Every structure is written in structure tokens, then in C-alpha cells.
N, C-alpha and C positions, 0 to 999 in steps of 0.2 A: 652726681659725682659730686664729690668733693674739691673745690680750689675751682676756677676758671681760667678759663683760654681765651689771647687776646679780642677785642670785638671786633677784630676785620677777617677772626675765622668762624667767631661762632655767628656775622651775615651768613656767611658763606654753606651753614647748616639752617638758616631762617626758612627757606622755601623747602624744607623735607620737615621743620618742624612740627605742623601745623596735623599736618598729614598723618606724621604719626605716633602723634599723641598719646589718641582715642587708641590705635593698636597696640603702644608702648606699654599705656596702662592694663589692659588686658594681658596680655604674653605675662608679664609680670605676676600678674596671678591668678594665671592658672596655668604655668609655666607645662603642669605637662596632662592638654585638655582631653575628656573620653575621646573626645574623634580622632587624633594621632594613636593613641591605645587601637582602637580600632578596627583601624583600617579604610574607615566610612570616608568618601570622597569630600574634596573640600569646593565649600560653596563661592560664588561669585567675592562678596565680603571676602574671605578666610582669603582668596589670593591676592585681593586690594590689598591690605595688611601686609598682606609678606613681601609682595612689592615694595610698598610704603617704607616699610622697618628697614629691608637690604638697603635701597634707595642713599637711606639717614647712616646706615653705617658708612656705605662707600664714599659717603659727602665726608663726613666726619675724619675719615683715615681708616677705622675700625676692619676695613675689609679691604683687601684689595683683588684686582682679576689680573689672575696669569694669562698669560698668551701662550700658545701651542707649543712655543718652545720653552716655556716653563718660564718664563724673562717678561717684567713688566713694560708699561711701554716708557716710563719714566726713567730706567733702570741707566737709557744710555751717559749716564750722569753715577759715575760711583762711588763717587764721594758724598752726593748727599742719598746717598739710602747705606752707605755700610755705618748701621747699629751699634751703640750699647746696650750687651744684654744686664740678662737683672745683676749679673756678679759679674761683668767688668765695664766700669767707672771711667770716666777720663782717668788718662794717666797724669802724674803728679805733676807739673813743670820741672825740670831739674833744677832750674838757676831761675829763680825768678827774676825782676827785675826790683830790683828797691832803692833808684833813684830817688824814687817817691818818699818813701822813709828818712832815706839819710838825709835831706835838708828837710826834713819839718821836724819842729819840736816834739816830736812823738818819740824820737827815738831816744833821747836822753831821756825825759820822763816817763818811760817803759824800761828804761835798765836801771837808772832808778827806784820804782817802787819796787821792782823781783831781786832787789840787790846782787847790783849786778854796774853799776854805778860808780866806784870806787879802783882808781887805777892804784894797782898795790904792790909792793919789788914781788918777784917771785920768789925770792926770800923763805917770805913769809902767804906764798897762797892761801888763799881763803879756803880752804877743805874744810871739811865737816871738824875733822879732828881740829884747824886749824883753830876755827873760831868758837868750841868748846874751851881750848888753853884761853883765849883772848879772855872767853867771859868766869873763867876758874878765878885768873890772876888779875881782876878787876878791869881788862882792858877796857871794856865796854861800860858807861855811866849803870851804876846800880846790879855790874854783873850781870846785864843779863844779856840775852840775844840780842840784837838791835835788829830790825822791822825786816829792812833790810836780811841779816842774814838766813831771820827763819823762814821767810819764802822763797829763798833758795836752796832750801834743805828740804822747802813742799816739794820745790819742785823736779825736784830727785828722784818722788815716788810718786811721779803720778797713777792715777787709778792705773788699774790691769786687770784684773778679777770683776769678774762677776758672779754676783746672787741673785737668783730669783725672787723680790719678793712679794709679788704678783700676778696671777692669771687670770684672766679674763676669756669667756670665748667668744671675744668682739675684736674688735681694731681700738686699742688705743690709741686716745686724740692727743688728749694734754696731759703734764705734766711737770709742775712747776714748786718749788720752793718758796715758802713764805719769805721776806725779809728777812727777820731774826733766825730762820732754818729750822725752828719748832714746828713747823704743819707743810705736809706735806700733799699739797692736789693736783687728782689724776680724773682724767675720764675720758669714755669710751663710746662705744660707740651704740652697747646695750641700754642705752639710757639715764648714765647712773655716773655724780659722784663723788669718789670716797675721797673722803679725805686721814688722813694717817697723820700719828704722833708720831716726828723726827728726833723728839730730845732728846741726846744723852743714847745717839746715835742708834734708836730707836722706830720700827716700823708698822707701829701698831696701827691698823685700822678703827678710828674713833665713831668713823658718822658718816654713814649713806646717800647720798637725797637724790631721788627721782629725780628726774629733770621732765620740764616741760614745755608738750608745742613744744616737739622734734622732731623735723625733717631730715636730713640725715643721718644728722650728727649734731652733737653738745660740738662746737669747732675753737670757738675760744671762753678759755678763763681769766679771773681777774681778780688778785687781792687788795683787799680795802689795810691798812693800819687796822684802822680800829677795832675788828673780827667782824669783818663783813665778806661776801664774795659775791660778782657778776658771771654772768655765764652766755652765750650766745649759743644761736643754732640756729636751723631756713624759718626766721618766724619773725613778723610787728615787729617785737620786743626783745629788750635782757632781760635776763632774770636777777632779783636781787636776794642773797640765803645772809643764815647768819652762819656762823662757824663754830662763837661758842655759847652758852648759855642754855638754861632750860627750854627758855623759848624758843619758838620756830617761829619763824619771817622765812616768806619765800614770794619775793611779789615781781609782779607784770609791772617790766618800767615802759611802757607802749611808745613807740614810735611818730609810726604811721600806722595810725591802724586801718584793718584791712585793706591793708595794701601789700602782698604776700609775694610781687615781683626781685626783691631780693634780702641777702643774709647778711651778718655779720661775722668781716671773720677774721679782729683783731682788737682789742680790749684790755684798757689801761686806765687808771685810777690817777687823777691830778695825788700831789701830795696831799693837800691840806683834805683830803676826802671826796670835795663836793660838787668833783664833777667827775665825767667817765668822755676819755676818748677813746673813739674806733671810729675803721676803715668800713665806708657799704661798699656791696660788690652791687651790679647792677645797676647802681646809681651815681656812681663815682664821686662818692663824696665826703665828704670829715664829719663825723657830731658833734655836741656837747651833749651829755645828759643834762635838761633844765636852762639851756642857754644857746643852741649858738646850729647852725646845720650851713655847710658852704660844702658849694663845688669846686674840686682839687686837683682834679684832673680829666686827662679826656677814656678814662679805660674802670676798671674798679681798682677802686682801694684795698689790697691783700692785708698794709702793714701799717703800722699807727705807734708811735711813745714820744713823751718826754724829754727831753736832751736833759735835763735835772731835776733837782727836787725844787726848783723855784717854779715848777712847770707856766714858765712864761714861751719858751722857745718848746715847740712841737715839730714830729717830722713826722711823713706821708711816704707813704710805698705804693706803686702802681701795677695794672700793667702795660700802662705806653713805656715800663723800664728807667720811668724816672725815682726819682728822689728828692724829697720837697723839704725845706722848713720855713714852720710859720710863726710868727710873733703873735703870742697872743693878746697885748694887750694894743697893738694896732690894726687887729687885723678884721674886715668889716666881711659880715655878711652879705650885703651885697652886690663887693665888686672885691673880693676877696686877691691880694694880691702875694705871692711867697714870698720869702726875703732872701733865700738861695735856692735855684736847683742844681740836682745832681746828676749828670749825667756821664755816660760811657759802656751800662749794661749791652748785652742784645738782643734782650729777651725782659720778658715782667720779674718781678718783684714778687717774694715772698715771703718774707720776711725783715723784719729793719732792728735793731738791739746797741743800744747808744752806751758808750763809757760813761754817761754818768755826769762831766765835764763840760758840757753844753757844748762839748766842739767836735767831739769823734764819733764816729759811727760805721756800724757795719749794717752791708747792708744782700739778703742771698740773693741769687737768686737763679728761672727758668735756662739761663744760656749756662751752667753749670758752675762758676765762680760765685766766690761773696768776693764782696769790696771793701774794703776801708775808705773811708774819705773823712772831710776838713770840711765843717761848709766855711770856713772863711778861702778857702776855694771855687768860686763856684765857677761855675759852670757857661761858657759864651754863646751865642742864642745858634752860630753854628752848627757848635757840640749839638742840643739840645735836637735839634734840623735831622741832626744823623744819626744819632737815639733811635727819632721814632719813625725816622727811615727804613730802617735796619728791623726795628721789633716788630715794624705792618708788613716784611717781606718773611716770617715767620711761619711757614710752614707746618711744619710740624703741635700736636697737641702732648703736654709731659699727662696729660694724664691716664692715658693707658698706650699710648706711641714710646717707644725707644729715640734715644736723643740722638740723631743725625750727625753725624763726625765732623762737617764742613762746623757745628753748633760752635764744640772744643778746639779746631783748628783755625777759627777766626780772630780775627786782629787784631789790635787794642783798636779802637775806635778812632776818629778823630776828634782832638779838643776832649777828651776822657783826662779828668779832671781829679779821677782817685791813687791815694797813694799807695793801692796793694792791691795784687789781683790775687785771691786763693784759688789754684789749682786743682784739687782729686779729690771729690767727692762727687754725686751723684744725684742731681733732685729734679723725681717722678713720684707721678701720681697722688701728690698732697705736696699742700705748701710748709717743706720744710724748716726748720729753724735752726737757726745761728747766732752764738752768742761770745761774751768777750768771758773769763774765767774771770774767778772772784778777786775783786782787789787785798782779804786779810791776806788769802794763803798764798797770791802768784804773781800779787802786783799786775795781775792783768795778762800778764807775757802772753796768752796765749786766746786765739779764740778755737770755739769747739762748734760742730754742729753733727746732725742728725742725717743720714744717708739710705738711698734707696736700696743702699745694697746690702741692709742690713746692720752695717757699723757705726761707727760712731769716730768720726774723726779730730784731730786737734792738732791745727796750726799754729807754730811757731811767726805771733805778729811783726815781729821783726824782720823773717829772712824771709815769711814765705814758706819755709817747706812743712810737711806732715809731718811729727814728732813722734807720735801717737793714732795709731789706725787700730780698735777695741771693736773685735769679730761680735758677736755672742746672744745677738737675734737675727729671725728663719725669715722677718721682713723688712719691710720700712720701716726705719727711726724714724719718727715726725716730730716730736722733743724729746730735748735733752736740758738738763737740769743742772750744774753744778753747785752746790750748798755754801751758801754767805763762806762761815766759816770753819766748816774740816774737811780734808781731801776725799769730798762721796761724789762720787757726778751720779745722778741716773736719768737711763733712758726710756722712753715708753713706746712704742712702736708694736706697727700693724697685725706682728702673732699675736697681741695679745697678751703680750709678759709686759715688766716694768723690773730693770736689771737695776742693780744697785752696783755701780763700781768702787772697789777698795783699793788701796796697793796691797799687790797678797810679793811674800819674797818669793823667789824661785832662781831652783840653780839653771846653769845651762843647757842642762840635760831633759829640761822642763818648758823648751819655751813658750809652750801655744797659751794663746788666753786658755785659764782654767773657769767650769763657771757651773756654781752651785744650784738646785732648787731647794726654795724653803717653804715650797706650798705644798707643799706633798712630803710622805714620809715615805719610807723602804714596806715598813711590814710583812718584810721578809726574813727567810726562814735560812736560807739554801747558803753553804757556804764554798762558794764554786773560786779557781782563783782568780779569777775576775770581782765576786765580790770583799775578797780578803785583804787584793790588792787595795780598792779604794778606802778598805777600812785602812788601812798602813796611810793610802795618803791622806784622807782626814785627822790622822794623830800625828803626821808629820808637819799637818800645816797648821794643824794648834803646834807645837812645839815651834814651828821656823815662828809663830806669832809671838811669842813669848821670851825664845832668845834675843837678844840684842847680840848683830853679827857684821859685817863685814858684808855688802849687800852685792849686788849682780843689781846693776841697772838694766832695766829692757830698752828703754831708749838710750843708751849708751849716750848721754849729752854728758859734758859737765857741768863742771858750779856756774862757773862766770864765762863764756863763752862767749 
């Protein structure tokens, strides 16, 4: 399965793992055996195998035994077994605690970057017409929109319309834009890595790379700035491939040859492209290609990231619930010591994204929250111990079980040093990713994330509230990527589709998220009322794209709130 449970939970299944390995492989390869079809009696070996499989399923939580009254032995505590269904994520916090944000530098920084930092008299309220007037009369230098004006305008037209630009027959796992936004890289469970040309609004497939030595799926990919990419899977190596050029490079970079007990869930290049930073599962370590290997956490490392372009400071997050910061210049392989440890999550970390300034980062977690951190606010030993104890007590597996309601009802842990907690999305099945919105178009005003319900959720970084929830997929959205210079979002989902989100004007009578499919053509000659109405809507869509007019804002947010 994709992802890993906490080591304490893995240990509870260890007793039955050896007994079920052979049976599990046989069952997977022959799901419909002839013995069952013909009604032949089960042999003693088959009975033993089925018993071992059933024991494993019960111990792992996939099967629960009901008593005569239809209740389990554990149902005495209703709160512990009230689960959130696939289409029922945790409720968003109506009044997020913003005290950590208010007392931190990041508030003014985000206000300034997103065009909300200037206090102006109400007589010159900075509406779009007012900003246009200031530009025309020369109130701004060079008779241009300021960066703040541009970002404030962009934030009024958040993407709200999905167009399906790719459709596969397998789960799609990874999807990210390159730094310049001209390339989009996507990897799916069919063992193919697809490279798309996204320059000037295009989304054209230009190359397909057949991944090698793939177990479950390609789990992560990373760009270099000199035209190469790497990918990882359940393998003892990562692979380096070229993106451009007529020559073909597909080189295996071995980490621990012959050792197949681990995989790499997270990869990223250093700014000079000389190192690849990765997090290892089952070995609780970080590695640097051709450089170093360090023991970093007490459990699987699911996420890694460099703090900024200097590549000196790096972050790691693991199933022990902790986020750690490391200084590359003082890091010793024989005795690694983090420069900061951040505690506050109640379960394992699934992803980390940095703001790019060396100070702030966000972490997505199996406790169904995102947290914003300032590495200058280091957690105390008591806080770290509180996190470790809380994580060790978790008794559910996010890969196949629904999240118990007590997970989201849990109070803030003692010593939680995070600045803000964002609640309203669901983390299940896989290591779902969350990121800062781009600086060029939004001033990093938002945090956005995938969701197990098939949604894409956008939070306001300063208020903690959901400003947009985009529903366009039928299964878990694992990865999300916002174009660095255009107002375009791309979502990668387990329903096998890739969605491209853009802003589309809609009046109040058409409030639902609209979805188009560019991967198939209709090929139909029918002229039913529905088809006529569809063609009419398409014409209306084209017309509204061409005609500038006062627009209804889907998220109802003003320019300078």
C-alpha cells in the first residue's frame, strides 16, 4: 500500500506478517482459482492460508468482528468509533485561532506581498476601477499596476472551473509544474511518467518515460533546473532522466544495492542541482546522493524540503509527528543534531512545503490538519514528548480506515509551537500534499491542498478559513500544483484524471463548479434538448471569456479585507 502506518502499528501486525506473505501472494496472483469455481473441497493448506489471511485482516483493522447484537466490543466509546465517511471531511473551524499569526512578522509580510498592506482613506478605496484610474493618471510610477495591485486583482479571480486535460486507466500520483511553469510532470500507477508542454496556456504531451523497477507506483518526482528529473518508487535506487534533447538518459542511481526493504516517498533537488535530498521509509533516514546518509527520525520519513535557494537549511517530516530543521553546513553523519524540532501534530506528517524564505513552512498531517511553522519558534522537550506519546496512541490506519472523530476533536497539544492550524480537508489513503500559493500572482496569500474526498481546498493563510473548495474529481486528490506565473491550478487524482482549473465567469444562476473534458470528443449527431442546451452553454462560456464586464465573485471576498 502507498504510505506507511506508524511503526507502533506496524509492530502489532508483525506476528502475522510472515504467516500471510505466501498466502497473500498466491491470493493476489490467483484471485479466482479453479478450486473455488468447481466446488472442490479445500485442502488443509488452503484452510491454514485463509485463517492466516483473516487473522492479518482482523489485526490490521480491515475486518471487524460483530457480536450477536451487531456491536463490536469497542463500541462502548461512541466517540472513538464515529467515523467520517469518504464524502464527509472534518468540519472547518469557524473561528480559527489567529493569535500566533497576529504576533508574528508573517502577518505584515503576507499583507504587503498580496497588496493589502497599505492603509488608504475610504474615499480612495482600492477597487479595481480605482487602481485602473491611478494607473492611467500616473499615480503609480511608470503608469503601471504595482505588484500589490496585480496580486490583489489576481486574488479576486481564483480558479473555479475544471477542464480534464488528461485521463489514464490507473491512479495518478504526482503532478507538478517546473519552476518556470513551461513543463508539467505527471506520474501514474501505470508506470508511465508523462511530460507536458504548458507554455503559453498549452497542455500538450511531448514525452512519455516508461519507469523502471516500479513496485507499487512512481511515488515522487523532482525537477532540476538544467533539464533533468528524478523519480522514486519501491526500489533500492532512484532514476535520473532527461526532459529535453534528442538523446535519452535513463540512469539508475543506487542507494543501497540489494536492500529492498525500503522506498523513497519524497525527493527534491538542491538549487545547484548537485545533490538530491530524499526521505527513506523503513530506514528513518535522510540521504544526499553522493554525499551523506543520516538517521533523522524515529519513524518513516515521508517529506523533505530545502528551506530556500541556498540549500543550506533543510526540513524533514516523519510518521513520528515531528518536523525537524537541519543545517547542511554543520550536519554530521555520525552524530546528526537538528537545529530545530517542531512539535504539535497528533499523527504522522504527509508532506512539507517551504515558503522559500528560510523561516516559514507548512506541514500536512494524518491528524487531518495543516500547520504553519516559524523555525525560530522551537518546541520544548516537553512538547516533543507530548507529540511522541500522542502519536504512539493512535490506533487507526489512514490507508484504509476512516478517520475517527476524536482525531479532529483533539485539543491543541501542550507546547504546540505552530502559528496556525488549518482544518477542513481529509487525509486518507495516501500522502496528500499541500503547498503555498505562488508569490507572483497571489503574494503567497493562500495555502492549498488535495483532499481524500476528491476536492481541492484553498485556505487563507492569515485567517485560517476556507476561501474555496473545488469539487471536480471522483476520488482522492493526491497532488496539487499552482502555476508559478499564471492563475492556473492543476490537480492530480486517484480517479485517473488530471484537472486544469482556471477562473470562469458565472452568474448567480450557475454556481456549481463546471467541468469540461478535453480528452474525448463527442462524435454525436443527436439534437436532444440537453445537447442543444450544452452547445448553448459552450457558446455562453466563449462569449463571457471575450467580453469584459463586472464579474460575480464566487468566493465573495473583497480586495483588501
